[in-house]
N, C-alpha and C positions, 0 to 999 in steps of 0.2 A: 358527407361521412356518415353511409347508412350505417343502423346497425343489422344486425346478422336474422335474414329472414326464420319466421317461423320452425321449427323441429319439423323434418316429414318421415314418413315411415322408412325404417330399414327397408324394408322389402324391394322397396325401388332403387336401393344400394346395388350397381353393378358397373365399374368402370370399363370392363372390357364386355363385345357383347358375346359372355358366353355362358351360360346359365350356371347356377349353384345349389347347393342346399343351404339356404340361408338360415332356416330357423333348427334344424339337426345342427349346423354348425355352431350358432352361437348358442345353444341348450347344453352340447358338451364341452366347447371350449371354455365361453364365458367363465364355468364354475370352476374350469381349472386350472385358467388364466389367475384365479384370485388370489390361491398361494404362490404364486410365482414370485422367486425374488427379481428385482430388472438384471437384466446383460449387463454385465461389466466384464469385457474379454481382454480390455487394454490397461487395465489399473495403473499400472506403471511407466505408462507412453508420455505422460505430459512430465512429470518430474522428470524423469530420463532426459528428455530436450530439453527442459530448465537445465539440469545439471549438466547438458553440453554448451547451451547458450554463456553462461555463467564461467565456465571453463574456458571460453572462448574470451573472452573479456578479460579475465586472467591473464592470459598467454599476450594479449594483447598489451594490456598494462608492463606485464615482464619485457615485453619485447623493446618499448618504448625507453626505459629506464636500462635498459642493457647497453643503451647506444653512449650513454652516458660515459664519457673515459678522464675527465679531470674537473678541475674545480667553474671551471668556465662556460663547458657542458649543463653541470649540473648547473648553476645558478641558473640558466636557460630552461633546463627542465624543470624546477621547482616555479619560475615564473608562469609554464604553462598551464602546470598542476596547479596552481592558483585560481587560473581564469577559467578550469575547468570545472573548480568546486563553487567559482562565485557563478556558472552557468546553472550548474544543480540547485543551487539555494534562490538563485533570482538574485534582481535586485533589495536590497535592503531600503527597510523604511525610513520617514526623514527623522533624523533627530529631533524630537518634541523636547519640552520642558519637562523635568521628570516629575514635578510637585513632590519633592520628597518628603516624607511628614513624619517623627519618631512620635509613635504613641502609646510607649510606654519603657521603662529603662529596669534592668533587673541585676541588683548590685551583689554579685559575687568578691569572692577574698581572690584580687591578683585579677580579674577583668569584669566586665557589666555586658550587659546583652543590649542591644537596646533595639526594639520595636519598630520595625521601619516598612512602612505602606510607598511604593517609587512606582508610576507610570509608564509602563514600557512605550505604549500609545496612549494617542489620546482618550483616557476615559475607559483605561486599562491596568486595572491596578495589579501590581507585584508583591506579595507578602514577604517578608525577609526578618532574618537574624541578623546582627554586626557586634561579634564577639571580638571586642575592643579591651586588650593590654590595658589594666591602670598602674601597673607596678614596672613603666618599661619609660623608656624615652624614646620620642618622637624622631623623625620620621620611621614609621615600623615596616616592614615587608607584608603586603597585603595577599588576599587568598579567596578568589571566587569559588564559591562551592557548588557543586551542581549535586540533585539528588536523583537516586535510583526510583524505583516505582515501589514508591512508601505509600500507604494510602495520608497518611500524617507528615508525608512531605518533610520538611525540616526539621520535624521534631522525631524523627524515627529514630534509634537508638544508634545504629550505624553513622548518621549523619551529625546528628547532636556530636555525639564521640568526637570526628574528627575535626570540629571546629573548636570544637572546645579541647581539645588537645592541642590544636595549633595556637590558640590563645593562649591557653598555660606556656606556649614556648615563646610568647614575642610576637607573633604573628593577627593582624586583623582581618580576622574572616568574615564574610559575607554570603550567609548560607539562604539562597531565595525558595519557594515553594516553586517546581514546576505547574504547568497548566494540567487542569485535572488533578489537583492532589495537595492535600493539605489544607489551607484555607483556600484553594482557589478552584474548587471541584466548579465543572461548567452545567453541571444538570440536580438541579437541588431544587426542595420543594420550599414554599414559601417556609417551612418548619426548620427547615435545612438539613434533611434526612435527602440522602442519595437516593436520585433515580436509577442511575446505572449499576453495577455492580464489578467495582474497581477500578482503578486505573488507566488499564490499557483499553477499555471498554469505550474510557470519556475520551482517550487518546484518538480511538478509530473512527470513534463516532464523528467527533467535531473535525479527524486531520483527513479523513476519507472526503466526506462533504466539501472540502477546501480544493481540492482538487479542481470542479467541476467551474471555479473563478480563477483558474491559477495559480492558487495562492497552497502553499508547502510549508508544515504544521512544524517541520525542522527550524524551516526559518524562523517561525516566530517562535518557538524552541529557545533557537538559538539566541534571539535579536533581546528576547528578558535577560541572558548571560550576558550580553555585549553591554545593555545598558545596564547592568549591576555593577560593570565594571567601571563603565561612566559615573554613578554613583559613588566607588570606593575611590575615585581618584580627585574627585572634590574633597575629601576628608584631609587635614590637614595631620593627621596620625598615621598616613601611609607614605611609606616611599614609594613615588610613580617609577623609579627604577629595577622596583624588584614587586612583581607582580604576579601572582600563578592562578592556575584552574587545577579542581581536580574532583573527581567524582566517582560512580561506583556504577557498573550495570547502565542503565537509563542516562543514569548523570557519567558514566563512562562515554557511552556516546557523546551526550553534551560534550563531557571536555574534549573529544575526539574533534567534533563538528567544529566546537569554537578554536582548538588550536589550527582549522585551515579557514579561517573567517576574518578572524582575530589579528592585528599583527601587533600586538602593546604587549603583550603575555612575556614572561623572563625566563616562565621555568611552568611546567606543566605534569599532570601524573595520571591518566587515563585511568580508571581501575574494573575490570571485570567488562570489557567490552572487545576489546583490539581483538581481531583475531582475520579473516578474508571473508570477503562476500562468497566464494566458492566452498568454504567448508561450513558458510551455515546453510547453503544451499543441497551441498551432497547430507548433512545431519539434520536436512528437514526442521529446521528452526527457525521459525515464524519470528519479526520484528515488528515494533509497533511502525504507523506509520512514519513518525518522524525517524527512525531509525533508518529510513529508507529512499535515499535523495535520487529523485528523479533525472533519468540520463546518468547516473552513473557509470554504471556498468556499462552503458554505450557508449561511455568516455573514457573506459578500461581505467577508473579509479578503483582502488580500494582501501581498506582502513589506514591503512599503512600511507599513505597518500597525503592523506588529513594530516597528519603527522610530520608528516616530511617537509609542510609548508613552514614551520617554525624553523625549519633546520638553519643553523645546526647550535639553535640554542636548546639548555638541556632539560630533556625528559627522560621520565622513568614511564617504562609501562608497567602495570600491575595484573596481574592473571593469576588464575588457582589451578591448580594441578586437577582436581575434577569438578570445573566446571564444565556448564554446558555452551559455553564462548571456547569453544575449541581453543587448547592450551598448544598444539602443534599450527596452530595460524596465529598465535602468539609469537609464538618463536621465528616463524616465517619473516614477519610483517618487523619485528627485530632485527631479522639479520637483512632483510631490506635496508633499512634504515643505518645499520651499523657501517655498511657499504657506500649509501649515501655521505652519512657523518665523516667518513673517511678524504672525503673530496677536500673537506675542509679540515684536515690533518684535528677534526675533534671527538673521534671514534668515542672520548671518555666521555661524553656529553650525553650519550645515549645509553639507557639499563633497562634490564627487562627482570623483573621481580616475579616470579613465581610461587605462589601461599601454597601450602598442601594441601586446605581444605575445598569444600565445595564455596557455589557461588557466593560471593557477598561482601562488604567493606569491616573483614574481620581483625581483629588486632594486629596481625603479622602485616598482613598490608599494610594498615593505618601508620604502621610503625617504618617499612619501607618508605612510606611516602614521607613521613617526617624527616629520616634521614637525607633522602635525596633533596627536599626544602633545604634544611640546614646546612649541605654540602654546599648550595649555590648561596644561599643569603649569609652562611655563616653568624645569622643573628641567636643560635642555641650549639653547646655540643649534646645534646640529648639524642640516645640512640632507642628509647623505647617510652612507651607512652605515659604522659603522667596520671596520676591518680583521678578520676572523675567521679564527677555528680550529676548522672540524668535527672532531666527537668520534667514535668507531668505536660502535657501537651498543651493544656490551660495556661502555663506559667508564659509559654512562647509566642502565646495566640498575639497578630496585632490586629486583629478585629477583636469587638463585643464577643461575638457569638462564635467565632473560628471559621466564619465563612465570608470571606469580603463581598460573594454574590444576594447577600442578604441586604448588602448596602449601595443595592440598587449598580452595581459595576457593570460596563460589559461582559457580554459574553463573547465567544469566540466564535459561536454561532450567527451572532449581530452582525459582525463584520461581515460573516459569510454572506448573506441575505442583500447585506446592504449592498454590498457588490454587485452581487446578481440582479437587484431592480437598477443600478448603474451604468450596468454592462449591458441592458435590455434597451436604455436609453439610446449609449453610444453604438450599439450595434448596427453597420452597416447591413441594409434590407437584403435578404436573398431572395434567387427565383431560381428558376428549373434550368436554367442557363449557367449559375457561379456555382448553385449549391453543390455541385457534384464534386467539383475542387476542392472546396472548402470539408468535407465528407471526406476525402481522399486526404486532405493535410491533418483533420485531427486524429483521426484512425493509424495515422501514420502506413498506410498499406504501401506493401511496397508492387512493383510492377509483378505481373502474372505471367506466368511463359506463354506464349502462344501454344504452344504444343500443350494437348489434352494431359491432365494428368493421370500418374500410371494406378491401377487400381489390382485388388485382388477381389477372388471370387471365392468366399468364406462359404464351407458347410452347413447346409442348410439341417438345422434343427427340429425336434418335434414341435408341432402348433401353440402358438401362443396366445390363441383368442385375439386376433386381429381382427380386422372388417372384412377381411377377405381369407380364403383358407390357406395359399400359399405367400411365402416370401421369400427371395433373393438375398444374400450380403454383399454387397459390396463396400471393402476399405480402403477410400480414396486417399492415395498419398497427395496432400495439397502442401505439404512441402517436407523435406529430408526429416526425418523423427517423426511425423504427425501422418495420421490417417483418420480422416472421417468415414463415421461409419453412417451408411447409405442402405438402406431398407429397399427392395422392391418389392408389392406386391400384387398378388394376381390370381387368379381364379385355376391356372395351371402351374403343376412343378417347373420349376426354371433352374437352369446349372451353369448360363454361360451368360455373356453379356446381354445387357437387354435389349427387347426385343425392336427392332427397325420397323416398324408398322404404324406410328404416327408420329405428328410432331408435338402434339398436346401431352401437357406430364402437371401434374400436380406432387410439389417438394413440399414436404412439411418440416419445418425447423423447430426441433424439440424445444420445451420450455427447461425440462433436466433431463426426460429419458424418456427416447421414443419407442422403446419395447414396452413402457408403462401405459402412455399417453397414446397410443395406436388402440391400448385395451379399453380406454376410460375418457378419451376427451371426445365427443359428440362432432366437433366441428369437423373434426378427420371424416367423419362417416359423413356428413349432413354435404362438403365439398365432396366428395366420390358421388356421393347422389346425385349429385349437381352436373356432374362430368363424367357420365359415364364412361364418354368416347378417350377417356386421358387416362396413361399411365399413371399409376400413382409411388410415389418414393417417398421417403423421411428422412429426415438425418438429423446424426449426434454430432455438433462439432466437438474440436477441442473440448478437454475439463467436465463434459456430463456426459451424462447415459453410460454408452462401451467405455468411455476413457474416463469415469470418474475417479479420480484419484483416492487411495484412502494410505495419506500420508501426514505428517507430521502428529501423530498418535493414527488412536484408534477411532473410527467414526468422526473425524473433525470437519468434516466438508462444511455443515450450517453452523458451524462456530463460528462466530464474527473475526476469532484468530486461527480460525482454521486453514485444511491446505488450501479451499478454493481464492482465501484472502491472500495466500501465500505465493499463489502462483502468480493474482494479480498485482499486487503490489513490487514483484519482480519486475514484471511487464513495463509498469511505469519506467524503473531503473533501468530498463537495458530500451525502452525509449521507442515501445510496440506495445499498445495498451489490448490488455488480453480481449474486449470487444471487438477490438481491431484485427487480432490472427484470427477472432471466432469469424467477425465478417468475412475473412480471406478465406477460411475454410469454404464456406458457402457461400461464395463467387467460385470457388475450385469445384464444385462440386456440380456447380452450374456450368461448366465448360465441362466438364463430364459429361454428362445429359447433352450440351450441345452436339457435343463427340459424335453421340450413338445419335441422333436424328431430330432433338428435344429441343425446339426452337422456339414453341411457347409456351411459357410456362405461370402457373398461376401459384404463385409463393405464398404459400400459408406460415405463421408463427405464432407462437403463444409465449407469451409471460417474459422470461431472459431470450426465450430463442426471437420473440417480435422485435426486439431490437437489431441481431443480426440483420433480421429478415427485411428490415426497415433500409437498412445499409445499400445491401444487397439488390435491393430492387430499384434502386436509384442509380444505381453502376452498372446494374445488368439490360444487355438489348433484347436478352431473351428473357424477361420478365415482362409478362402483358398483362398481366394483373396479381392484386397482391391483398389477402387480406390477414388483419392482427388482429387477435383476440390477447386479453390482458397486456396490451401496450403500456409503459409509461405514458403519461401524459404531459409531461414535459421533464428536462434536468432544471430547471427552474425551481420546479414545485421540490424538487428535492433539497437544493441548494437553498431554498427558502424556508425550508420548516428545520424545528429546532430537533427533533428525532423523526427517523425513517427508516424505512426497511428493505432496502436495494445494497445488495454488496457490491462491493469495491469493483468487481470483475463487470458491474453494467455500466461502469460510469468511465468521461471522459475525459481525459485533463485538459482544462482552458476550454473545453466544449463551449463555456455560453458566452464567450469572447468572437467565437464565429458565427454559432447557430444555435437553434433550437430543436428538442422535435416537432413541434408543431409547424415549423418550416421545411421540414421532410416530408409531412403528414398531408401539408398543402401542396407538395410538389408533387405528390404519386395519385394524385386523385386524374391525372392524364393516364394511370393506371388502374383506374376503376379501384381505389381503393376503400375498403369497409375496416372500421374500427368497432372493435366487440367488444365492451365490457371492458374499457381503458383500467388501469389502475392509478392508484395517488400514488403518494412518494409513501404512505404506509404497506403500499402493497395488496388494499384495497381496493375493491372496485369502486370505482370515483361516484362520490356523491353519499353511501353509505354510512 
């Protein structure tokens, strides 16, 4: 793998044997290009494509449910639904000893709060508070409480409130800190200060990385809740036949998932989460890694299906009129569940409560939960919330300093690193013959049509300061609803199909924007200089450059929780990795070039584009040479680092069970691969 040769003088650039005034061109156009905004003529394309794909999934799910006409079919429908949910979340880990310990007790009038630490996995502690009534006869109903996105986890006021409110009414309530919240921050300094800003950032950092080794953070989060139930059922105070689950926002997510994954619940109250995947997509609402189960959309699942898995046990959906989780979706989920419960003559066991205010486990929603649980258990006839007293965070700490990580507890990324190392040992060797099939499998590439893709010829605009004076733009339809924007640079004006005058072409796959990089990337100019008899093309695949979205708020693309992440996580839910889609775009552009006579391609990729170029180079017979600048060193490098700087759009699920990027680079040696200034996990040149 050779480093790039030294930069040559630009005067020798000439991709076709036609002369042009290089110095005048550069002097005039490069100055003007400095102030140009990147071209972006299709900013809504990606979003509308995903809206359509998610709507197709919703219709698929509704069609499956519409075939249910009686109780027998409803029972079979639920059996299939539960199997799909298990497929999304994967196998659960082995049940290992909880090693539970009570580190302190807070005595209060009518109840006590036990400070609990249990291990949901070996070496992976969960901090929790157990609210136990002291003025009631045992056994009492139990409830597992799941927290939303509060930095202080179980100590946040609305979560203390419902746990204490339940205890005052005669319930044993176990509320635990989620991963990345409360006393379970995954990214802390030695003095306990947080390294990442906010709980969402923690969930994304450890959760996105997990996909590389075939794990899903939602499974880890749900397993914490299942083990919380395991512990709750060890307590003599708890009635094993009356155990519920409730939570709000991110806790509403976990309540919903737990309804689908665990059969021991007798009642549930998910809050401020249940809607439809379609409304979330249409409304441009991002959700954390754990809120987006892989394959769920491909399998036609929706929020209602996770609750349906509990049917016909009693469930109340807690919604808010002014929530960002669309209340229309909550009503649609309720309507489907009501129709399902009717097959069991249990319509009264499903309910929807809509509070009048904004997102949150506010008092009116907590009281709706109390009323519902009391109706089920008959433990109390209260319809309003009792008087509460909020505790200081420190009072509820299970650890001495408020962070279990300061006690040498393992973090999620420790497990990810270990699994990556294990997979490297267990992975079957790959070679040039077997690698292409593995790549197709991991990227979930659909078969390409034999016909060349249709394309449009867009009108040329003013000069942009590219290496050659003129360019034509082709909008290549790689699949319905998706256009890859291809620029052809030349020394002459061009208004029609590419010229049929040579078999040689250079195709540059951009990192972020062909328009910008054609003005700034030295590698393009050097490659043109080396191959003056080749036609020169550049491509923006979906989601960058000419189709970079500006959704999910304003200018969110580079935000870890922004629109690029939004479409990448939905791609995993659709079981079509975003990088696989981008690779497909490159392959269809290569088909377009082949149709126009270009069968000897030098494929050049940079940064994110180098990944799609790597896989396309492996799979296309038209590619005879490949150059990759700032290519990722390896997926193992990302999986084995605590922090990294590659977005989800560049990562592949379970890739490290099958191959790693160095396998691809070795296979591409036969196509004269050049690796130029590779980037490591931090997105910096290797060795910097």
